[in-house]
Every structure is written in structure tokens, then in C-alpha cells.
N, C-alpha and C positions, 0 to 999 in steps of 0.2 A: 084559333083555327090550327088544327094539327095536319101536317102533311106526312104521308107515309112514303118511305123509300124502299124500293125493292132491289135486292142485290142479285145480280145475274152472274153466274160463274162463267168466265170466258173459256171457250174450248182450248185444249192444249194445242200449241203451235206445232205442226208436224215438222217444221224446219228448225225447231229449237233443240240443240243437242242434249240439253239437260233432261228433257222429257223422254228421250230415247234410251238413256242409260238406266234401265230398270233393275238390272242385276249386275253382279260382278262378272267380268270377262272370264275369269278363271272358273267360276261356277258354270257358265254356259259351256266352256270347253270341256269341263269334267263330265257334264251331262252327255255330251257327245260321245266321249269315250265309253261311258256306261251303256248307252244305247247300242253302240256298234259291237261291243263285246257281248252284250246280251243276245243279239241276233247277228252272228258273224257271217252268215250265208245269205242274208237278205240283200237284194239289189236296192241300192240307194237312189232315190229319185227326188228328194226334197232338200238338196243342199243349198238351193237359192234362198230358202228361208233363213239359213244360217248366214248366208252372204249379206242379208239385210240387217242382221243383228249388229247394231252400232257398238255394243259392248266389245265384240271381237275386234272391231276396228281400232278402238281405244287401246286394247291390250296389244295389238300389233304395233301401234304407234309407240307405246312404251318400250317394247322390245327393240324396235329399230332405233329409237332415241338412245337406248343404253349402248348399242353398238356404235352409234355415231359419236356420242359425247363421253362414253366411258363411265356414266353414272345413271343409276335407275331414277326415273322420273315418276313420282307418285301421281295418282289420278287427280288429286287436289291441286297439284302444281301445274297442270296443263291449262294454258291460257284459253280464254273464251274464243279468241280469233283462231287459235290452232284447232279447236274443236269444230268451229264453223268450216274451216278449210278441209278438215278430215270428213265432215259430213258431205261437202261438195264433191270430194274424191269418191266417196261411197256411192253417191247418186250418179256420178258419171260412169262408174263401173256397172251399176244396175241398168242404166239407160244405154249402154254400149257406146258411150262417148269417150271412154278412156282409151288412150293410145300408148302402147309400150315404147319406151326409148325416147320420150320427149326430151328436148334439149333446152328449149327457151320458154315454153308455156307450161306452167305447173298449176295444179289445183292446190297443192300444199308443198312447202319447201322446208328444208332442214332448219332447225333452230340456229345452226352455225352459218347458214348461207345468207350473207348480207349483200349479195350482188344486186345492183340495180340493172336489170336486164333491158330496160327501156332506154337507158342512156349509153349502151355499149356501142363501140365503134364497129364498122363493118369488118375490119380485120379481126377483131376479137370474136365476133359472131361467126365468121368463117372458120376460125380456129376451133370454136366449140362444136360446130356442125361436122367437122371433118376429122377430128382427132378422137382417139379412144378416151372415153370418160367412164368413171365409175358409174354403176347403175344409179339412176335418179332416186332420190329419197322416196318419192311417191311410188315408184316401181317396187321398191323393197317393202313398202307397207302392203301393197296388193299381194306380193309374193308371200308375205308372212301370214296374211288372212287366208289365202288359199292353202297354205301349209297347215294352219290351225284346223281347217275344215277337213282336209284330205288325210292327214296323218292318222287320226283315230279310225277312219274307215278302213284303211289298208293294213294298219298294224294288227287289227283283229283278224285279218285274212292271210297275212304273210306266213310262209313256211317257217318252222322252227330250225331249219337248216341254214338260214342266212343270218349273217351277223354284222355286216357293215352298214353304216348310215342308219342305224336303228337305236332308239333309246334303250338304255339298260344293257346293251350288248357291245362288246369291244373285242380287241385282239386277245386280251386275257381270257375272255369267255371261250374263244376259239381254242386256245391252248389247253384249257381245262377240259373241254369237250373231247379234244383229241386224246388227252391222257386217259380220259374215262372210257371212251368208246372205240378207239382205234387200235387197242392192243389185240394181237392175234392176226392182223392182216399182213399178208406177204407182199402183195403187189399194189403199187400206188400209181394213180393217174393224176398228174398235176397239170391243169389247164389254165391258160392266160386268155381270158375273154375281155380284157380291159379295153380293147378297141371299141367295144359296145358302149363304154362309158364316154367315148369321145363324141358320140352322137348317133342317133338312129333316124330313119325316115319318119316324117311326121305322121303318116298314116298308121305305121306300126305302133307308135306311142299312143295315139288316140284309140286304136282298137284295143290295146292292152288296158287303157283307162276305162273304156266302155264295158268291159266285162263285168264290172261291179258298180259303176257310177253311170246313171242315165239322166243327168241333169244338163240340159242344153247350154245354159248360161255359163256354167263352170267349165264345161268341155270347150266351148267357143273361146273363152278367156285364155285357157291354156294353149289352145291351137294357135291363137293370134300371137301368143308369146313365143311359140316355136317358129312360126313362119316370118315374123317381123325381122328383117335383116339387122344385124348388130354392126354399128359403125366402128371401123377400125382405122387407125392412123394411116394416112396415105403417104407413101414415099415416092416423090417424083424423080428420084434418081439424082437429085442435085446434092452435091457434097456440101455439108454445112461447114462453115468456117470455124476453125477451132478457136474457142475463146479462152484466153488465159485465165486460169482460176485465181480469183482474188481471195484475200483473207476474209473470212466470214466470222462474224461474232456468233457466239453460242446462242442459239434461238431459245427464248423463254416461252414455255408452253402457256397457252391461255387457260383460264380456270376450268372451262367446260371442254377442253381438248383432251382426248384420251392419251395417256402416256404410251410410248412405244414399248414393244415387248422387251423385257430385260434380256441380257446377253445369254443367261443360262437357258431361257426358254427358246430363244432362237437357236441355240446350239442343239437343244434336245429335238427340236423339229427337224434338224439335219439327220437325226437318227431314225427317221421314219422308215420302216421296212418297205420293200418294193411294192407289196401288196396294198399299202396304204398311201402311196404317193399321189395317185391319180384321184382328183376330186372332179366329178362330172359337172359341166356347166353347159347347159343347152339353151341357146338363144337368150331370151330375156327371162328365163325361168328362175335363175339365181338359186336360192336355197331349195327350190322345188326339184332341181335336177337330180340330186341323190335319190329322192323319193321316187321320181319317175323311172330312174334306172332300176331301182328295186322292183317296181311294178312290172317293168318289162321282163326282168330276169326271174320273176316269181314263177313264170311258166316253166322255165328250166328246172327250178326247185321242185315243182309238182311233178314234172316228168321223171325226175330222178327218184322221187319218192315211190312212184309206181315201179320203177326198175328195181328198187331195193326189195320190194315184195315179190317181183317176178323172179329175181335171181336167188331168192332164199330157198335153200334145200336143206332141211334139218337132218341130223343123223343121231340116232339114239345112242351110238357108241361114243359120242363126243361129250365132253364135260361142260361145254358152254354152248349157248344158243341152240339147244335142242328142243325147245318148246315150240308149239304151233305158232305162237305170236312172234317169237324170235327176240322179244325184248325182256322177258321175265328173267329174274335173277337166277340163273343156273350155274353161277360161278362168277367170281369177281375177276373181270378181264384185266384189271390193273395189276394183278399179281401173277406169279408164274403159273402157266398151264402146263402140266406135266404130260403133254401129249404132243405128237408131231403137229405142226401148224397147217399141214396140207395132206392130201391123200384122198382116194375115192370114198373112204369110210368116214370122212370128217365133214362137218357142217360147212356148206358153201354160203357165203354172205358177203354183201357189199355195204358200205356206208359212204356218206357224202356230206360235204360241208362247203359253204361258199362265203367268202369274204370279199365283198365288192365284185370285181370282175375276175377274181381268181378262185378256182375250184380245186378241191382235193377229194379224191375218191380212193377208198381202201377196198381191196378185194381179197377175200379169203377163199382160196381155191386155186385151180390151175391158171396158168397165164392165158390160156385160150379164152377164159371168161372175161378177162380184162380186155383182150383184143376184140371180142364181140361187142362189149360195152363201148369201146372206143369208136368202133365203126358206126354204131347206132347214134352216138353222141355227135359225131361229125355230121351225119345226115340231118339230125334234128336241128343243129345250129344253122345249117345251110338253108333248110326250109323255113325256119321260124324267124331267124335274124339276118338271113342272107350273109352269113359270116363264113368265109372259106377257111376251114381248118384242115390240117393234115397230120400225119403221124408224128412229125417232128414237133409240132406245137402241142401235142398231147402225148408226151413220152410215157412209156410204162417202165417204172423203175422198181427194183427189188428193195426191200427194207434194209438189206445188209449194206447197200450203197449209201444210205442216208438220204432222207428226203428233206429238202429245205423249204420251210413255210414260215412266214412271219419272222424271218431271221433266226429261227430255231431249227435244229436238225432233229428229225425223227429217225431213230435207229433202233435196232434190236440188240438187247444185251442178253447173251446166253448165260444162264446159271446152272450149276450142277448140284442141286440139293440132295440130301440123303432122305429117301423115302422109307418110312417104317410102317409096316402093315402086318396084320395077324394072318397067318396061314390057316388052312383048314384044321390042322392039328392043334391050334392054339399057340404055336410058336411064333414069336415076333421076328420077322424077317426084315433086314435092312439092305437096301441097294441104292446105288447112285442113279439118279434121274437126270433128265434134261428139261430145263424150263426156259422160257423166254420172258423178258420184261421189255415194255416199250419205254425207251429212254427219250426224253425231250430236253435237249441241251442247247444252250445259246451258242451261236456260231462265233468263234473267236476271229476267224478270217473276215466275217462280215463286219464285226465290230471295228477291226483295224481299218477296213475300207471306209467306214463311216467317219472315223477319226481323221483319216487322210483327206477325206472330202471337206472337212471342217478346218483343215490346216493345223491340226493338233500334233500330227506325227508325220515323219518322212521315212519312207522305206517300208518293205513288206515283211521280210523274215525277221529282222531285228529292228522293230520300229523305234525310232528315236524321237522323244518329245520335242515339239517346237514351241517357242514362246508365243502366247496369245497376246499380241501387241494391241489388240482392240481394247484391252483393259489397262493400257499403259498409264492413262491420266486418272484412273480411279484410285481411291485409297486402298490400302492393304486390307482394311476391315471390309470394305465394300466388295473387293475382288474375292476375298475368301468366302463371304456370304453367298455371292453369286454361284461360285463353284460348289459350295456345299448344297445349294438347292439343286444344282445340276446332278450331283452325285446321288442325292436322295431320290430324284426322279428316275435315274438309271437303276437304282436298287429296287424301286417299285416295278419298273419295266421288266426286269429279269427275275420277278418274284417266283415264277413257276419253273424256272430252268433248273435242271439237275446240277449244273455246275455254277450255280449262282455265286458262291463265294469266290470261285476262281475268276469269273468274268468281271465281277465288281472290283476285285482286288487289282485286276489289270487296268480297268478304267481309272481307279484311284491313283495308280502309279503314273499313268500318262498325264492326268490333270495335275498331279502334284509336281511332276517333272516340268510341265509346261509353265506352271506358276513360278517354280524356282528359277527357271531360265529368264522369265520376265523380270523377276525381282533382282536377279543378278545384273541384268542390263539397266534396270531403273536406278538401283542404288549403288552401282559400280562395285559389285562384290566379286566379279570375274568368273565365278564358278558356282555350280549347284552345291558343292560341298560346303562352301563358305556360307551360302544362304541357309542351309540346314543347321550349320554350326551356330549361327546367330539367331535364326528364327525358330529353331527346334524342328523336329521331324514333321510336325503338323503345321508349321509356319504360323504359330499363334503368337510369337513374340514380335514386337515392333522392329522393323528393319531400317528405321530412319538414321540411326547412328552406325557407322562402320564398325566401331569396336564393340558393339553389343547393345544391350538394353539400356536405355537412358535411366539414370537413377531416380529421376523425378516422375517416371512414367506411372508407377503405382500411386503416388500422391495425386497426380493429375487425374488418374482413373477414379480414385476414391472421391474426388471433388466433382466428378462429372464433366471435367474439362477436356478429357481425352476419350477417344472412341475405343470401345472394347473390341478386341480382335478375337474372333472365333477361329479355332484351329480347324484344319481340314478333317473331314470324317473318313472313317474306313481306311485309316493308314496301315492297319494290320488286318490280316484275313480273319482273325478271331473276332473282330468287331463287326463283320458282315453277318447279317441274319441268315438263318437257315432257309432252305427251299420250303416253300409252302406246299405241303402234300395233303391238305385238307380234302376229304372226299367230295366229289362233285355229284350231286344227286341225279338220279335218272329222271328224265322229263323235266329238267330244270326250266324255270321261267323267271324273268326279271321280277323285282319286288313290286313294281307298279302294276304288272299284269296279275300277279298273285293277289294283290289287294283288290283289284277290280273284280276278279273272278269270285273272290270270297264275299265281296259286297253284294254282287248279283245273287250269289247263292243264299246269303242271309236275308235278302230282300224277299225271297220266295217264302210264303207262309207255310207251304208244305214242308220245306226244309226245317223251319223252326219247330214245327210240330213233331217231326221225326227225331230231332235232337232232344226235345223235351221228353219224349217217350223213351228214348234210349237211356237218358240219364236216370229216369225213374226205374227202368228195368234193372239197371246195374247197381241200383242202391247208392247212387252218388249224390242224391239230393238230401239235405238236412231236413229235420222235421219242420223248422220254421220256413224253409224254402218251399217245402211241399205244401204247407198251409197257404203260403203266398200264391202258389200256383192255383190252388183251389179257389182262393178269393178271386183271382184273375179270371179263371175259367167259369166260375159259377156265381159271379157277383149279382146276377139277376135273380138268383134263387133266394127268396126271402127267408125260407126255413133254415138254410145252411149258414147264413151270415151270423145269426146270434150264436150258433154253436161254435163257430171259428173264433169269434171274439171272446167267448168265455174260455176257450182253450188257451188263447194267447195270454189272457189275464191270470191263468192258473186256477180258475175256479172249477169246482166239480171234481169228481173222481176220474182223473186222467189215466188212461192206459196206453201202453206202447206195444206194438207187435214185435216179431222176432227181429226185424231189421231196424228197430228204433223209431218207426214212424208213429206219430200221435194218433190215437184212435178216438179219444174223448171218453165220456162216461158211458155206462151201459144204457141209460135212458136215451142219450143223444144218438147212440148207434142204432138203437131200435127205431127211433123216429126218422132218421135220415136213410135207413136202409143199409148201413155199414155193418159188416159182419167180419169175423176173423177168417183169415184165408189169404188167398192171393191178392196182390195189390190191384191187378187188372180187374178182378171181379168187383172190388170196392169202388173203383172208378166208374165201371159200368152202372153199378147201383146208384151212385151219386148222380150220374147223368139222368137216370130215370126220375 
């Protein structure tokens, strides 16, 4: 007796995280970027669908874990319990059960958090609830998911005039744009709107969001993050008893604990220019805050773009900017323009750039135009952002006084070139002309100020290097390596400054003097001169012995028992690289945006057909490629395929036309309708 067994497949469990990860999170995010760049003006209404995608939550978890532990966690390394907790967090967000700023009850906790919250004492619970704490791990995951969803939506819509808090754009991009587009401007308005970055009314932020996004769940989630109060430490006015500091052992970092920033990186963060110091932080939005700030200030960017068109008045007698569009290459503005930069018969034009909350406006024309624009800008900020500005907060400065922006000074350098041109009689006439160049130089005064803030120098007019005692217990090799990285970063920061060699040479002098004083105190050599005598100009020789280099040092180094010491870089001005004057293209876009636009363009079948036709018209297609195209286009034609295969094999009386394209034998051409003449006629005949 035989019994039959029937196998019934179980339906997938909707609560199983493994069944929800159908794609890679990066692929889902890439598809969002493509969709938004394909239709940048479309109002987005389906963001909740992406909020449900569990792949994005896993990707956000990986990013936050990398920030938390200092190491990237592959998807295969995520534990089953972590995935289940992550799914519970996603479901809580979708069901509106998630609350920002939780202190005791979590859906998911950090891999580093080993606290048993159920067994905490009342005193510890009270301390957790009343003191300032870092954003909870689950809050940062939700912020990251919202950021992954909203960034591609708005990056496709943002103005090309804003550069802070955006991928592929930085302070260097601003300096290159200024060098490329701001030559020829006489009057400058420099405005500080950074108070907007400190916070805006919730209604203004939500209304700015809803211009492009109409998804209730996402909007409500961001609104609750803005209105939920942030707990800060309470000071009851009771003076705390001073506790005598005891000796503490050097703490050993755990394996999964991120290492603190090295000294050179901390020092370079101290060099941040004024425009880059403020990082917005709104409520519980976290990393969303810079994006929200750009969304709100994008209205100002659009308003200024309209003003650029309104103020533009071309003049045919001008050598630049005299086209109707105002952007065509009518002369390279980066080089001397041999005409006066103002006057009634010259082109009037303004340009604008924004870096975070700081704006820079250049005006070519009379000062009255700059005054009118300033008045209109003050009214706009008052109505749109409820920001009270005055003439002092938006000063109008002439280019000859020097305009400070991103720790670089914009000024005009007058040159007197000799102009040679041919007169009506054919005689070459030479005369002296007057031209202007836009100079972008690093501010030495600002550099000294930054060094003084970091306790590297003392004094203003004649700065005296001070020893950096924070590196006292580090080895000479480690200290030199740290300062070399610091110098390399400074060299890169001043890459586009006209006085790059001078400013880097000064920085190298300060750092080298600071290290020499440190080594003099550490190795009891009394003066910098003795340190240089023993350790050489670049401090590459070991300073452990007072009388000089140890004779065993080279032997120990050869055996790998001693640490090699790298000398300080850029000890001479000739070693500093030249200023980067590479031309900046008009209408520049970051590499990722160019790749996106190119991909979208190639995805269009009409674009592919146009490119194929253009290549054939210009004769850029080889005979084999042309035959391959015919095979691809006419593969359904049974008569054509045998002819092409015989041509490829070399059979028959093969002929070529004037441009080298294969025509086949006389019989084949008569059968398929090909005749000598234009290629387009042959293609039309083949289609018949």
C-alpha cells in the first residue's frame, strides 16, 4: 500500500527580516536618485513606499554603526536579533508609535550599549532623564533613513548657486567659481544670514518642505522631530564641590571603540573659516538639519537667480557679457579685460553665491545698483524668514578694499599690458593699456589668528612659535608624522590661493619652530638652534642623545628595531607646489550629477538613435561596426542576414564605397535594394 505526500509551500512570513531584503540598499537609493533627476520638477507624493523598504533601514543601520564603532559592518555580519529589532523600529515609525528623544525604552540599541536599564537605580534614571545626552542610536537610524529618502529629492531641485552641506561641493568649489565668474565686478555685498542656521519656526520649515514633498507620514515625522523638546542639563545653581584630580591610568580602547581624532586633524579643524564654523542642529533632526537649512534657503537662491536676470543689461560696446543670455563665452573674464570696469556704456550684471548662511554678491555697474539690491534683499529676508537685517549687516564694499570670504581675500590687481593692433593704413600701433585681474589670496592675518587660537603662536605683528606640549609624551617619529599630515592638509586647503607658496612657507615655519621648542624642552637642548644642529633643519635625525646621532641608530634602523623618523615637509619655499590655476568649466556640476544625467540621457532610446545616426553621418563607423548595426537593426529580415554573413566571411565580389563602407557583390546589392550613392538612401532602401 502506497501513501502519497503532498508538499505545501508555506507563505513567507511578513515579520521575517530575511524575506524583506530583496535588493541591495545602495541599489534602491541609486534608483531614487535616477528617478528624481529624471523628473526634477515633479511633486513627490510616494515617499512612504520608500520608508517601508527594509533595505534602506539596513543601509542606515550600517552607516550609523560605522559612526558608532569606527568600522563598517557588512550585511552578512548583522545578527538576527539586530535585524528583528530594526524591523520593530521600522514598524513603529510606520504605525506612528515612534517617539523622538527616548531615554529608557528603545526598539533597538547600539551594539556598544550594554546597560541593563531594568536594574538601574532611581538616581541613575533621574540623571539620564535630566542631563544632556547624545542622540539615541535609534533616533540616528531614523534620521539616516529620512536623509537617504529626502536628499535625492532636493539635490535634483537645489540651485547651482549654493555649495555648503551638499555632496560634491565644498569651499574649494566656491573659490574656483569666484575665480571663474566674479572677475570684472566692482561692488560686493557680503551678508551673514547664519542666524537662520540656529533655527527657524516649525511652520516655515514645513511649508518649505511641502513645496516639493506631499507625503503626510514623512512630513509628520519631521514635524514631530522639530517640535519635540530637547532635554538639556539642568543647573540648580548649587556649586559643585571641587574634587581633587587623581592620577588616572591611560585608558585602553576596546576593539570596537572608535579611535579619537589625531592631533593633526583636531588642529586642522581649528583652521575652519568663519563661514564653515556653524553646523545647524534643529531639534531632534540631527543630520537632517543641514539639508533642511538648504531647503529653506533655496527660496533665497531662486529669488537671487531672478534678480540676476532682472539686473542684466548688456552693452554691445563691451567685450564681455554682451550676449542676450549673458553666459556665452564673449571673453575670458579670468584674464585682463582692457576696458574700464564701469560706466554707462558697459554691461551691467550681478552674480551670487551662497555657502551655508553666508552670501556673496558681485555687482558690475554703479553703486546705486548695489544699494537697490541691498534694499530689496533686506525686505525679502524680513518677509520670508522674519530676519531683521540692516545696512551694516549687508555692507557694500569696493573691490580695491579687499573682500574676505572663506579666509581668502578677493582683490583687484591692475596690470598695464602693451596692446598691439593694426591701424587702417596697415601700420602696427602699440600703446599701453590698463587691465584688471581678480586676485584670490590667502589671508596671512587670518592664518596667524587661527594659529593663535590653537596656541601655536604668541603675538600679532611678529608671531613667535610656541611649543605644542600636547605632543610631549609622543615619540619624535609620531610627532613629525602628525605635523606632516597637518602640513599636507594645509597645502591642499590653500591650493587655489595666489600666494600659496608664501602662506604654506609661513605655516611650515610656525610648526617647525613649535616642534623645535618642544624638543628643546623635552631633550634639554636649551634652544632651537641646538635642536636644528642635532636634528637637522627638517628634524629628521633622532634627538635622544645630547651630543648628536647615536652611532647604533643606523644599525638598529636596518634591523627594524628603531622607528624611522620622517623629516618635516616644505622646509623651503621651493618645495611648496604651485598654485592650481586649472580652468573651471562654465556650468560645472559634480561628478555624480554628471554621471546621473549621462545615464538618464543614454537610457532614452531616442538619444541612442540620434548618436548612432550622427556617427554614421560623420563616417566614424568602421565597416564591421556598420554591418553589426545592420544586423542589430534588420535581424528580422531573412533576406538581409545571408548577405551580411557572406560579407563577413569574405565570400563574393565585395565592393566598398568612397567612405570605405562594405557594399557586397553586385547581385546582393540588386537583391536587397542597395545602390551606390548617399548612405542615407541605402539605409532607407534597406528598411523597405
